[in-house]
C-alpha positions in Angstrom: 91.8 -26.6 40.4 93.5 -25.2 43.5 97.2 -26.1 42.6 98.8 -25.5 39.2 102.3 -25.9 37.7 102.9 -23.8 34.6 105.9 -24.8 32.5 107.4 -22.4 29.9 110.5 -22.3 27.8 110.2 -18.5 27.5 112.6 -16.9 30.0 110.8 -13.5 30.0 107.5 -15.1 30.9 109.1 -17.1 33.7 111.0 -14.0 35.1 107.9 -11.8 34.7 105.8 -14.1 36.9 108.4 -15.2 39.4 110.4 -12.0 39.9 109.4 -8.9 38.1 105.7 -8.9 38.8 106.2 -8.0 42.4 108.2 -4.9 41.6 105.7 -3.9 38.8 102.8 -4.1 41.2 104.6 -2.0 43.9 105.7 0.5 41.2 102.1 1.0 39.8 102.8 -1.4 36.9 105.9 0.4 35.7 109.2 -1.1 34.9 112.5 -0.1 36.5 112.9 2.2 33.5 109.7 4.1 34.4 107.8 2.7 31.4 104.5 0.9 31.5 104.8 -2.8 31.6 104.2 -4.3 28.2 101.1 -6.6 28.1 100.2 -5.2 31.5 96.5 -6.3 31.3 97.6 -9.9 30.5 99.9 -9.9 33.5 97.2 -8.4 35.7 94.8 -11.2 34.8 97.5 -13.8 35.4 98.2 -12.3 38.8 94.6 -12.1 39.7 94.0 -15.8 38.8 97.2 -16.8 40.7 95.8 -15.2 43.8 92.6 -17.3 43.5 94.5 -20.6 43.6 96.2 -22.1 46.7 99.4 -22.7 44.8 100.9 -21.8 41.4 104.4 -22.9 40.5 106.3 -21.8 37.5 109.0 -23.9 35.9 111.5 -22.9 33.3 112.0 -25.8 30.9 114.3 -26.4 27.9 113.0 -26.5 24.3 113.2 -30.3 24.3 110.8 -30.5 27.2 108.6 -28.0 25.5 108.1 -30.3 22.5 106.9 -33.0 24.9 104.6 -30.5 26.7 102.9 -29.6 23.4 102.5 -33.2 22.3 100.7 -34.3 25.4 97.7 -32.0 25.2 97.4 -32.7 21.4 97.2 -36.5 22.2 94.3 -35.8 24.6 92.5 -33.7 21.9 93.0 -36.5 19.3 91.5 -39.1 21.6 88.4 -37.0 22.5 
């Protein structure tokens, strides 16, 4: 995999990976309130893996789209 699109209906996850992560990294993984980023290790892993890929896009979706996104992988598992 060299290109990946990640869809989420969780606004904080979307904002974390598209906006806030750049500030966190430049601030030594601290928030604008000078506190350590919550789940810092998870975000560091996500960021590291993002760098390994040619392209990672994040898309904020509505909860209706989320139900479809959950159903699709489950259908694949059922057919395996």
